[in-house]
TORBATI-424970 format. One record per residue: residue number from 1; chain; x, z, y of N, C-alpha, C in turn. Coordinates in steps of 0.1 Angstrom, whole numbers, plus 5000, padded with zeros to 4 digits. Each point is the difference from the previous one (the first is absolute). Layout:
N
     n   chain   n.px   n.pz   n.py   ca.px   ca.pz   ca.py   c.px   c.pz   c.py
   NUM       A      X      Z      Y       X       Z       Y      X      Z      Y
...
This chain:
366
     n   chain   n.px   n.pz   n.py   ca.px   ca.pz   ca.py   c.px   c.pz   c.py
     1       A   7020   4042   1833    5002    4986    4998   5007   4993   5012
     2       A   4994   5002   5012    5005    4993    5012   5013   5006   5005
     3       A   5005   5010   4993    5013    5006    5005   5011   4990   4999
     4       A   4999   4990   4991    5010    4990    4998   5003   4992   5013
     5       A   4990   5000   5009    5001    4993    5012   5012   5004   5009
     6       A   5005   5013   4998    5011    5004    5007   5013   4992   4998
     7       A   5000   4993   4988    5012    4992    4997   5000   4987   5006
     8       A   4989   4997   5007    4998    4987    5007   5002   5001   5015
     9       A   5007   5011   5004    5002    5002    5015   5008   4989   5006
    10       A   5008   4993   4992    5008    4989    5006   4991   4989   5005
    11       A   4988   4999   4993    4990    4990    5004   4993   5004   5013
    12       A   4997   5013   5000    4993    5005    5012   5003   5015   5001
    13       A   5007   5004   5010    5006    5014    5002   4990   5011   4997
    14       A   4988   5000   5006    4991    5011    4998   4996   5003   4986
    15       A   5003   4991   4990    4996    5002    4986   5008   5012   4995
    16       A   5011   5004   5007    5008    5011    4995   4992   5013   5000
    17       A   4989   5000   5008    4992    5012    5001   4993   5004   4987
    18       A   4999   4990   4991    4994    5003    4987   5009   5009   4991
    19       A   5012   5002   5005    5009    5009    4993   4998   5014   5003
    20       A   4992   5003   5011    4997    5013    5004   4987   5006   4994
    21       A   5000   5011   4994    4988    5006    4994   4990   5003   5011
    22       A   5004   5004   5011    4990    5003    5011   4992   4988   5004
    23       A   5007   4989   5001    4993    4987    5004   4991   4996   4989
    24       A   5004   5000   4988    4991    4996    4989   4988   5010   4998
    25       A   5003   5013   5003    4989    5010    4999   4989   4997   5011
    26       A   5005   4996   5012    4991    4997    5011   4991   4988   4996
    27       A   5007   4990   4994    4992    4988    4996   4991   5003   4989
    28       A   5004   5008   4991    4991    5004    4988   4988   5007   5005
    29       A   5001   5009   5010    4989    5008    5005   4990   4990   5008
    30       A   5006   4991   5008    4992    4991    5007   4992   4990   4991
    31       A   5008   4995   4990    4994    4990    4991   4988   5007   4992
    32       A   5002   5012   4995    4990    5006    4992   4988   5004   5008
    33       A   5002   5003   5013    4989    5003    5009   4992   4988   5003
    34       A   5006   4989   5003    4993    4988    5004   4993   4994   4987
    35       A   5007   5001   4989    4994    4995    4987   4987   5008   4997
    36       A   5001   5014   5002    4989    5008    4997   4988   4997   5009
    37       A   5003   4998   5013    4989    4997    5009   4993   4986   4996
    38       A   5008   4991   4995    4995    4987    4997   4992   5000   4987
    39       A   5005   5008   4990    4994    5000    4987   4987   5009   5000
    40       A   5000   5010   5009    4989    5010    5000   4986   4994   4999
    41       A   4996   4992   5010    4986    4995    5000   4996   4993   4988
    42       A   5008   4990   4995    4996    4993    4988   4999   5009   4988
    43       A   5010   5010   4999    4999    5009    4989   4988   5009   5000
    44       A   4996   5004   5012    4988    5009    5001   4988   4992   4996
    45       A   4999   4987   5005    4989    4992    4997   4999   4997   4984
    46       A   5012   4998   4994    5000    4997    4986   4995   5013   4992
    47       A   5005   5011   5004    4997    5013    4993   4985   5003   5002
    48       A   4994   4997   5012    4986    5001    5002   4992   4991   4991
    49       A   5005   4988   4999    4993    4989    4992   5000   5004   4986
    50       A   5011   5006   4995    5001    5004    4986   4994   5014   4997
    51       A   4995   5006   5011    4993    5013    4999   5010   5011   4995
    52       A   5012   4999   5005    5010    5010    4996   4998   5013   5008
    53       A   4989   5007   4997    4997    5012    5008   4999   5012   4990
    54       A   5006   5011   5003    4999    5012    4992   4986   5006   5001
    55       A   4995   5006   4990    4988    5007    5000   5003   5014   5005
    56       A   4995   5003   5012    5003    5014    5006   4994   5011   4992
    57       A   5005   5012   5002    4994    5011    4993   4988   5005   5008
    58       A   4989   5003   4993    4987    5003    5006   5000   5014   5006
    59       A   4989   5003   5007    4998    5013    5007   5000   5011   4990
    60       A   4995   4997   4988    5000    5011    4990   5013   5004   4995
    61       A   5011   4992   5003    5013    5003    4996   5009   5006   5011
    62       A   4999   4993   5012    5008    5005    5011   4992   5005   5012
    63       A   4988   5001   4999    4991    5006    5010   5000   4993   5013
    64       A   5003   5007   5011    4999    4995    5014   5010   4989   5002
    65       A   5011   5000   4993    5010    4989    5002   4994   4987   4997
    66       A   4991   4999   4990    4994    4987    4996   4992   4994   5012
    67       A   4994   5009   5008    4992    4996    5012   5009   4995   5011
    68       A   5011   5008   5002    5010    4996    5010   5006   4986   4997
    69       A   5002   4997   4987    5007    4988    4996   4990   4989   4996
    70       A   4988   5002   5003    4990    4990    4995   5002   4986   5005
    71       A   5006   4998   5012    5002    4987    5005   5012   4993   4994
    72       A   5008   5007   4991    5011    4994    4994   4997   4993   4986
    73       A   4988   5001   4996    4996    4996    4987   5003   4985   4997
    74       A   4998   4992   5010    5002    4985    4998   5014   4995   5003
    75       A   5009   5009   5003    5014    4996    5004   5007   4996   4987
    76       A   5007   4988   5000    5007    4996    4988   5013   5008   4998
    77       A   5004   5001   4987    5012    5007    4997   5011   4991   4995
    78       A   5010   5005   4994    5012    4991    4995   5008   4994   5012
    79       A   4999   5007   5012    5008    4995    5011   5015   5001   4998
    80       A   5004   5008   4989    5014    5001    4997   5006   4987   4997
    81       A   4992   4990   4997    5005    4986    4997   5007   4994   5013
    82       A   4994   5004   5012    5005    4995    5012   5014   5007   5003
    83       A   5001   5012   4997    5012    5007    5002   5011   4995   4990
    84       A   4996   4997   4988    5009    4995    4990   5006   4987   5004
    85       A   4991   4991   5005    5005    4987    5004   5010   5001   5011
    86       A   4997   5008   5010    5009    5001    5011   5014   5006   4996
    87       A   4999   5012   4993    5012    5007    4996   5009   4991   4991
    88       A   4995   4994   4990    5008    4993    4990   5006   4987   5006
    89       A   4991   4992   5006    5005    4987    5006   5010   5003   5011
    90       A   4998   5009   5008    5009    5003    5011   5014   5006   4995
    91       A   4999   5008   4990    5012    5006    4994   5008   4989   4993
    92       A   4993   4991   4993    5007    4990    4993   5007   4990   5009
    93       A   4994   4998   5012    5005    4990    5010   5012   5006   5007
    94       A   4999   5013   5004    5010    5005    5009   5010   5010   4994
    95       A   4997   5006   4989    5010    5010    4994   5010   4992   4991
    96       A   5012   5005   5001    5011    4994    4991   4997   5006   4986
    97       A   4999   4992   4990    4996    5006    4987   5011   5009   4994
    98       A   4996   5012   4995    5009    5009    4993   4991   5009   4992
    99       A   5006   5009   4992    4992    5009    4991   4991   5010   5008
   100       A   5004   5004   5012    4992    5009    5007   4986   4993   5003
   101       A   5001   4988   5005    4988    4992    5004   4992   4997   4988
   102       A   5007   4996   4989    4993    4996    4988   4992   5012   4994
   103       A   5006   5012   5000    4993    5011    4994   4988   5004   5008
   104       A   5002   5000   5014    4989    5004    5009   4988   4990   4998
   105       A   5003   4987   5000    4989    4990    4999   4994   5000   4986
   106       A   5008   5003   4990    4994    5001    4986   4990   5011   4999
   107       A   5004   5012   5005    4990    5011    5000   4988   4997   5008
   108       A   5002   4994   5012    4989    4996    5008   4990   4991   4993
   109       A   5006   4989   4994    4991    4990    4994   4993   5006   4988
   110       A   5007   5008   4992    4994    5006    4988   4989   5009   5004
   111       A   5002   5009   5010    4989    5009    5004   4989   4993   5007
   112       A   5002   4989   5006    4990    4992    5006   4991   4995   4988
   113       A   5006   4996   4989    4992    4995    4989   4992   5011   4994
   114       A   5006   5012   4999    4992    5012    4995   4988   5003   5009
   115       A   5003   5000   5013    4989    5003    5010   4989   4989   4999
   116       A   5004   4988   4999    4991    4989    4999   4990   5002   4988
   117       A   5006   5003   4989    4992    5003    4987   4991   5011   5003
   118       A   5004   5011   5006    4992    5011    5003   4988   4996   5009
   119       A   5003   4993   5011    4989    4995    5009   4991   4991   4993
   120       A   5005   4991   4992    4991    4990    4993   4990   5007   4991
   121       A   5005   5010   4993    4991    5008    4991   4989   5007   5008
   122       A   5004   5005   5012    4990    5007    5008   4989   4990   5005
   123       A   5005   4988   5004    4991    4990    5005   4991   4995   4989
   124       A   5006   4997   4989    4992    4994    4989   4990   5010   4994
   125       A   5004   5012   4999    4991    5010    4995   4990   5006   5010
   126       A   5002   4997   5012    4991    5004    5011   5000   5016   5001
   127       A   5011   5006   4997    5001    5015    5002   5014   5003   5004
   128       A   5003   5013   5003    5013    5004    5005   5010   5003   4989
   129       A   4997   4997   4988    5009    5002    4988   5008   4988   4997
   130       A   5013   5001   5004    5009    4989    4996   5008   5004   4988
   131       A   5013   4997   5001    5009    5004    4989   5001   5015   4999
   132       A   5000   5006   4988    5001    5014    4998   5014   5005   5006
   133       A   5000   5012   5005    5012    5005    5007   5012   5000   4991
   134       A   4998   5003   4987    5011    5001    4991   5006   4986   4997
   135       A   4992   4989   5001    5005    4987    4999   5008   4996   5012
   136       A   4996   5004   5012    5008    4997    5012   5013   5007   4999
   137       A   5000   5013   4996    5013    5007    4999   5009   4994   4989
   138       A   4995   4995   4989    5008    4994    4990   5005   4987   5005
   139       A   4992   4992   5008    5005    4988    5006   5012   5003   5010
   140       A   4998   5010   5008    5010    5004    5009   5013   5004   4993
   141       A   4999   5007   4989    5012    5004    4992   5007   4988   4995
   142       A   4993   4990   4994    5006    4988    4995   5006   4992   5011
   143       A   4994   4999   5011    5006    4993    5012   5013   5007   5004
   144       A   5000   5013   5001    5012    5007    5004   5011   4998   4990
   145       A   4997   5000   4987    5010    4998    4990   5006   4986   5001
   146       A   4991   4990   5002    5005    4986    5001   5009   4998   5013
   147       A   4995   5006   5011    5008    4999    5012   5014   5006   4999
   148       A   5000   5012   4993    5013    5006    4998   5009   4991   4991
   149       A   4994   4994   4990    5007    4991    4991   5006   4989   5008
   150       A   4993   4995   5010    5005    4989    5008   5012   5005   5008
   151       A   4999   5012   5006    5011    5006    5008   5012   5002   4991
   152       A   4998   5004   4988    5012    5004    4991   5007   4987   4994
   153       A   4995   4989   5004    5007    4987    4996   5014   4999   5006
   154       A   5001   5007   5012    5013    4999    5008   5006   5014   5000
   155       A   5012   5002   4995    5006    5013    4999   5001   5008   5013
   156       A   5003   4993   5011    5000    5007    5013   4986   5006   5004
   157       A   4990   4992   4997    4986    5004    5003   4996   5012   4991
   158       A   5005   4999   4988    4997    5011    4990   5006   5013   5005
   159       A   5012   5000   5004    5007    5012    5005   4993   5005   5012
   160       A   4996   4991   5009    4993    5005    5012   4986   5006   4997
   161       A   4993   4994   4990    4987    5005    4997   5001   5014   4994
   162       A   5011   5004   4994    5002    5013    4994   5004   5011   5010
   163       A   5003   4996   5012    5004    5010    5010   4987   5007   5006
   164       A   5001   5013   5003    4989    5007    5006   5004   5005   5013
   165       A   4993   4996   5011    5003    5004    5014   4988   5008   5004
   166       A   5002   5010   5008    4989    5009    5005   5002   5001   5015
   167       A   4989   5002   5008    5000    5001    5014   5009   5012   5004
   168       A   5006   4999   5012    5007    5011    5006   5013   5004   4993
   169       A   5004   4992   4991    5013    5002    4993   5008   4988   5000
   170       A   5013   5001   5005    5008    4988    5003   5007   4994   4989
   171       A   5000   5006   4988    5006    4994    4989   4990   4997   4989
   172       A   5004   4992   4990    4991    4998    4989   4998   5013   4992
   173       A   4987   5003   4997    4997    5013    4994   5004   5000   4985
   174       A   4996   4988   4993    5004    4999    4986   5006   4986   4999
   175       A   5012   4999   4995    5007    4987    4999   4994   4991   4990
   176       A   4996   5005   4988    4995    4992    4989   4989   5007   4993
   177       A   4988   4997   5003    4988    5005    4994   4999   4994   4985
   178       A   4995   5008   4991    4997    4994    4987   4989   4989   5001
   179       A   5001   4991   4991    4990    4988    5002   4986   5005   4999
   180       A   4997   5010   4992    4986    5004    5000   4996   5006   5013
   181       A   5009   5007   5007    4997    5006    5013   4998   4989   5010
   182       A   5008   4990   5000    4999    4989    5009   4986   4993   4998
   183       A   4996   4998   4988    4986    4994    4998   4989   5009   5005
   184       A   5001   5013   4997    4990    5010    5004   4999   5000   5015
   185       A   5011   5001   5007    5000    5000    5014   4994   4987   5006
   186       A   5004   4989   4995    4995    4987    5005   4985   4999   4997
   187       A   4996   5004   4988    4985    5000    4997   4992   5009   5009
   188       A   5005   5012   5002    4993    5009    5009   4999   4995   5014
   189       A   5011   4994   5005    4999    4995    5014   4991   4988   5001
   190       A   5001   4991   4990    4991    4988    5000   4986   5004   4998
   191       A   4997   5008   4990    4986    5003    4997   4994   5009   5011
   192       A   5008   5010   5005    4995    5009    5010   4997   4992   5013
   193       A   5009   4991   5004    4998    4993    5013   4988   4990   4998
   194       A   5000   4994   4988    4989    4990    4998   4986   5006   5000
   195       A   4999   5012   4993    4987    5006    5000   4996   5007   5013
   196       A   5011   5005   5007    4997    5006    5013   4994   4991   5010
   197       A   5006   4988   5001    4994    4990    5009   4986   4995   4995
   198       A   4998   5000   4987    4987    4996    4995   4990   5010   5004
   199       A   5003   5013   5000    4991    5011    5005   4998   4999   5015
   200       A   5010   4996   5007    4998    4999    5015   4991   4989   5004
   201       A   4999   4990   4992    4992    4988    5003   4985   5003   4999
   202       A   4995   5007   5010    4986    5003    4999   4991   4997   5012
   203       A   5007   4998   5012    4992    4995    5012   5008   4989   5007
   204       A   4994   4993   5008    5005    4988    5006   5013   5002   5007
   205       A   5011   4993   4996    5012    5000    5007   5009   5012   4997
   206       A   4996   5010   4993    5008    5012    4998   5013   4998   4992
   207       A   4998   4995   4988    5012    4998    4991   5009   4990   5005
   208       A   4995   4989   5005    5009    4989    5004   5007   5004   5013
   209       A   4994   5007   5009    5007    5005    5012   5011   5009   4997
   210       A   4998   5009   4991    5011    5009    4996   5011   4993   4992
   211       A   4996   4989   4993    5010    4992    4994   5009   4993   5010
   212       A   4995   4997   5011    5008    4993    5011   5012   5009   5004
   213       A   4997   5013   5002    5010    5009    5004   5010   5003   4989
   214       A   4996   5000   4988    5009    5002    4988   5009   4988   4999
   215       A   4994   4988   5001    5008    4988    4999   5011   4999   5010
   216       A   4996   5004   5012    5010    5000    5011   5011   5010   4998
   217       A   4997   5012   4995    5010    5010    4998   5009   4996   4989
   218       A   4995   4995   4989    5008    4997    4988   5008   4987   5003
   219       A   4995   4991   5009    5007    4989    5003   5013   5004   5007
   220       A   4999   5009   5009    5012    5005    5007   5010   5007   4990
   221       A   4994   5008   4991    5008    5007    4991   5008   4991   4991
   222       A   4993   4989   4995    5006    4990    4992   5012   4993   5007
   223       A   4998   4997   5013    5010    4994    5008   5012   5010   5001
   224       A   4998   5012   5003    5010    5010    5001   5008   5001   4986
   225       A   4993   5000   4989    5006    5002    4987   5009   4988   4997
   226       A   4996   4988   5005    5008    4988    4997   5011   4997   5010
   227       A   5002   5009   5010    5010    4998    5010   5011   5011   4998
   228       A   5012   4995   4997    5011    5010    4997   5003   5009   5012
   229       A   4999   4995   5012    5004    5008    5012   4989   5011   5002
   230       A   4987   4995   5001    4989    5009    5003   4998   5011   4989
   231       A   5001   4995   4987    4999    5010    4989   5010   5010   5000
   232       A   5013   4997   5004    5011    5009    5001   4997   5010   5011
   233       A   4995   4995   5012    4997    5009    5011   4989   5009   4997
   234       A   4990   4996   4993    4988    5008    4996   5003   5009   4988
   235       A   5011   4997   4993    5003    5008    4988   4990   4998   4989
   236       A   4995   4987   4999    4991    4997    4989   5006   4990   4990
   237       A   4994   4997   4989    5005    4992    4990   5002   4985   5005
   238       A   5012   4994   4998    5001    4986    5004   4998   4992   4988
   239       A   4990   4990   5001    4996    4992    4989   5001   4985   5004
   240       A   5011   4993   4997    5001    4986    5004   4989   4992   4994
   241       A   4993   4992   5009    4989    4992    4996   4986   5006   5003
   242       A   5000   5014   5002    4987    5006    5002   4994   4996   5014
   243       A   5008   4995   5009    4995    4996    5013   4990   4989   4999
   244       A   5000   4992   4989    4990    4990    4998   4986   5005   4998
   245       A   4999   5013   4997    4987    5007    4999   4994   5001   5014
   246       A   5008   5000   5010    4995    5000    5014   4991   4988   5002
   247       A   5004   4988   4994    4991    4988    5002   4987   5002   4992
   248       A   5001   5006   4989    4987    5003    4992   4991   5009   5008
   249       A   5006   5011   5006    4992    5009    5008   4994   4994   5012
   250       A   5008   4991   5006    4995    4992    5012   4988   4991   4996
   251       A   5001   4994   4988    4989    4992    4995   4988   5008   4997
   252       A   5002   5012   4995    4989    5010    4998   4994   5004   5013
   253       A   5008   5003   5010    4995    5004    5013   4991   4989   5006
   254       A   5006   4988   5000    4992    4989    5006   4987   4997   4993
   255       A   5001   5000   4987    4988    4998    4992   4989   5011   5001
   256       A   5005   5012   5002    4991    5012    5001   4993   4999   5014
   257       A   5007   4996   5010    4994    4998    5013   4989   4989   5000
   258       A   5003   4989   4993    4991    4989    4999   4987   5005   4992
   259       A   5002   5008   4990    4989    5005    4992   4992   5010   5009
   260       A   5007   5008   5008    4993    5010    5008   4991   4993   5010
   261       A   5004   4987   5004    4992    4992    5009   4986   4999   4995
   262       A   4999   4998   4987    4987    4998    4994   4994   5013   4993
   263       A   5008   5010   4999    4996    5012    4993   4996   5011   5010
   264       A   5003   4998   5013    4997    5010    5010   4984   5001   5001
   265       A   4996   5011   5004    4985    5003    5001   4993   4991   5010
   266       A   4989   4994   4995    4994    5000    4987   5007   4990   4991
   267       A   5005   5004   4988    5008    4992    4992   4993   4987   4995
   268       A   5007   4989   5000    4995    4987    4995   5004   4999   4985
   269       A   5010   5008   4996    5005    4999    4986   5007   5013   4997
   270       A   5000   5004   4987    5006    5012    4995   5012   4995   4991
   271       A   5011   5008   5000    5011    4996    4992   4998   5002   4985
   272       A   4991   5010   4997    4998    5003    4986   5012   5005   4993
   273       A   4999   5003   4987    5012    5004    4992   5010   4989   4999
   274       A   4996   4988   5002    5009    4988    5001   5011   5003   5010
   275       A   4996   5006   5011    5009    5003    5011   5006   5014   4999
   276       A   4992   5010   4999    5005    5014    5001   5010   5004   4989
   277       A   4997   4996   4988    5009    5004    4989   5013   4993   5002
   278       A   5000   4987   5004    5012    4993    5001   5008   5004   5012
   279       A   4994   5003   5011    5007    5004    5012   5007   5013   4997
   280       A   4994   5010   4994    5006    5012    4997   5012   4998   4991
   281       A   4998   4992   4990    5011    4997    4991   5012   4994   5006
   282       A   4997   4990   5010    5011    4994    5007   5008   5010   5009
   283       A   4993   5008   5007    5006    5009    5009   5008   5011   4992
   284       A   4994   5004   4989    5007    5010    4991   5013   4994   4994
   285       A   4999   4987   4996    5011    4994    4994   5012   4998   5010
   286       A   4996   4996   5012    5011    4998    5011   5006   5014   5003
   287       A   4992   5011   5000    5006    5013    5003   5009   5004   4989
   288       A   4997   4997   4987    5008    5003    4989   5013   4992   5000
   289       A   4999   4987   5003    5012    4991    5000   5010   5004   5010
   290       A   4996   5005   5012    5009    5003    5011   5004   5015   5000
   291       A   4997   5007   4989    5003    5014    4998   4993   5009   5010
   292       A   4988   4997   5003    4992    5009    5009   4986   5004   4993
   293       A   5000   5003   4987    4987    5003    4994   4994   5013   5006
   294       A   5008   5009   5004    4994    5013    5005   4996   4998   5015
   295       A   5007   4991   5007    4997    4998    5014   4986   4993   5001
   296       A   4996   4994   4989    4987    4994    4999   4989   5010   5003
   297       A   5002   5013   4996    4991    5011    5002   4998   5002   5015
   298       A   5010   4998   5008    4999    5002    5014   4994   4988   5007
   299       A   5006   4988   4996    4995    4987    5007   4985   4998   4996
   300       A   4996   5002   4988    4987    4998    4995   4992   5013   5000
   301       A   5002   5008   5011    4993    5013    5000   4985   5000   4999
   302       A   4994   4990   5006    4985    4998    5000   4996   4998   4985
   303       A   5007   4991   4994    4997    4997    4986   5001   5012   4991
   304       A   5010   5008   5003    5003    5013    4992   4988   5009   5002
   305       A   4996   5002   5013    4989    5009    5003   4987   4996   4994
   306       A   4998   4986   5000    4987    4995    4993   5000   5003   4985
   307       A   5012   4998   4994    5001    5003    4985   4998   5015   4997
   308       A   5007   5008   5008    5000    5014    4998   4986   5006   5002
   309       A   4992   4994   5010    4987    5005    5002   4991   4997   4988
   310       A   5002   4989   4993    4992    4997    4988   5004   5010   4989
   311       A   5013   5003   4998    5004    5009    4990   4995   5014   5003
   312       A   5000   5005   5012    4995    5013    5004   4985   5001   4997
   313       A   4993   4989   5004    4986    5000    4998   4996   5001   4985
   314       A   5007   4992   4992    4997    5000    4985   5004   5013   4994
   315       A   5011   5005   5004    5005    5013    4994   4991   5012   5004
   316       A   4996   5000   5013    4991    5011    5004   4987   4999   4994
   317       A   4994   4988   4998    4987    4999    4994   5000   5004   4985
   318       A   5011   4996   4993    5000    5002    4986   5003   5015   4997
   319       A   5007   5007   5009    5004    5014    4997   4991   5010   5007
   320       A   4994   4996   5012    4992    5010    5007   4985   4995   5002
   321       A   4998   4987   4997    4987    4994    5002   4997   5000   5015
   322       A   5010   4999   5008    4999    4999    5015   5009   4989   5005
   323       A   4995   4993   5011    5007    4989    5006   5008   5005   5012
   324       A   5012   4995   5002    5008    5003    5011   4995   4992   5012
   325       A   4997   4987   4998    4996    4991    5010   4985   4996   4998
   326       A   4994   4995   5010    4986    4995    4999   5001   4988   4990
   327       A   5011   4992   5000    5002    4989    4991   5014   4996   5000
   328       A   5006   4996   4989    5013    4995    5000   5000   4986   4995
   329       A   5010   4992   5005    5012    5003    5008   4996   5005   5014
   330       A   5010   5006   5007    4997    5008    5012   4994   4992   5011
   331       A   5002   4987   5001    4994    4992    5011   4985   5000   4999
   332       A   4994   5001   4988    4986    5001    4998   4995   5014   5005
   333       A   5008   5010   4999    4997    5014    5005   4997   4999   5015
   334       A   5009   4993   5007    4998    5000    5014   4988   4991   5004
   335       A   4998   4989   4992    4988    4992    5003   4987   5009   4999
   336       A   5000   5008   4989    4988    5008    4998   4999   5012   5010
   337       A   5011   5003   5007    5001    5010    5010   4994   4994   5013
   338       A   4998   4987   5001    4994    4994    5011   5009   4991   5008
   339       A   5013   4998   4996    5009    4991    5007   4996   4986   4997
   340       A   5000   4991   5010    4998    4986    4997   5012   4995   4993
   341       A   4998   4990   4991    5012    4996    4992   5011   4994   5008
   342       A   4997   4994   5012    5010    4995    5009   5009   5012   5004
   343       A   4994   5011   5003    5008    5012    5005   5009   5005   4988
   344       A   4994   5000   4988    5008    5004    4989   5012   4991   4998
   345       A   4998   4987   5000    5010    4990    4998   5011   5001   5011
   346       A   4997   5000   5012    5010    5000    5011   5008   5013   5000
   347       A   4993   5012   4997    5008    5012    4999   5009   5000   4988
   348       A   4996   4995   4989    5009    4999    4989   5011   4990   5002
   349       A   4998   4989   5007    5010    4991    5004   5011   5007   5008
   350       A   4995   5008   5010    5010    5008    5009   5009   5009   4991
   351       A   4993   5007   4991    5008    5009    4991   5009   4992   4991
   352       A   4996   4988   4996    5008    4992    4991   5013   4995   5008
   353       A   4998   4997   5012    5011    4996    5008   5010   5011   5002
   354       A   4995   5012   5002    5009    5012    5002   5007   5003   4987
   355       A   4993   4998   4988    5007    5002    4987   5011   4990   4998
   356       A   4998   4987   5005    5010    4990    4998   5012   5004   5009
   357       A   4998   5005   5012    5011    5004    5009   5007   5012   4994
   358       A   4993   5009   4994    5006    5011    4994   5009   4996   4988
   359       A   4995   4990   4992    5008    4995    4989   5013   4994   5004
   360       A   4999   4992   5011    5012    4994    5006   5010   5010   5005
   361       A   4994   5010   5007    5009    5011    5006   5007   5007   4989
   362       A   4994   5002   4988    5006    5007    4990   5013   4994   4995
   363       A   5002   4987   5002    5012    4993    4996   5012   5006   5007
   364       A   4998   5005   5012    5012    5005    5008   5002   5015   4999
   365       A   4990   5007   4994    5001    5014    4999   5006   5003   4986
   366       A   5013   5000   5000    5007    5002    4987   5012   5010   5002
């Protein structure tokens, strides 16, 4: 919205800075961070007053973990609302509107609504059963289909969406994917990322800290994709207008840091599915839009490991009646091994940063 100020530079010279993506991204990150810090305390008080607290799983279900997490029982959930306010308001203020931004924010808003419904059911029923898994997957499929429909309104965007790019290869791998393949790829990226972050959100600060590194990496990638010179140098897809997703990523980064302020141990608020489902969907959508869906596996390495640990645990138990880990997702395994949750979180943050660096480095290895 405020990008129009660049046209008023005759009135005041520095207004020309609003024409630069980097300047608006910096403002977006700062604005969402300050807004999140300001909104946090009243939102936490409101959620406590409305008793928006999840019913934790008892010792008969999760054993020793229930004892370790006993102090979290009265912590309010639905903190994803804080993230949503920061990301959307900051993006609308500082990003120049285009279909890239519209598709990303549509997916984010829609998944926030799905996550909110899931959290509300858990709170109202006073148990950990929210929306059934198949309902969430159906919602994600519908959201993916509608987002693609939005992208295909513009022929150039439609052509871009049908291209398939893979890491370590300097040319487009497939020039024009069939429409069904485009939908399946987008759905798998969106649902996979969304559910992976949802699984990672199990201890204070873990999921949101790893989201910070992912937002930073994809913010840079979006800027590279939207810059003709840099994209040509890196031999990646040039996508005019994709640079505006840098502003969205900066808004996500700032809002995530503000949320981490209140979510760090001991957490004053949990993001709930309102936050985790939507964050994963937003990151996955941005990765798809800038032709980096497979790089997401590198950048979001921690999320991938968390999801794979659950799949291995379930597969092993169903086929052999034996568990691979003490408990899945894998961060709970380390807790039950005796690691303090702060140690788990910080070590996973370090690994997440290394994954982000590896993802960025892969752009040059072609």
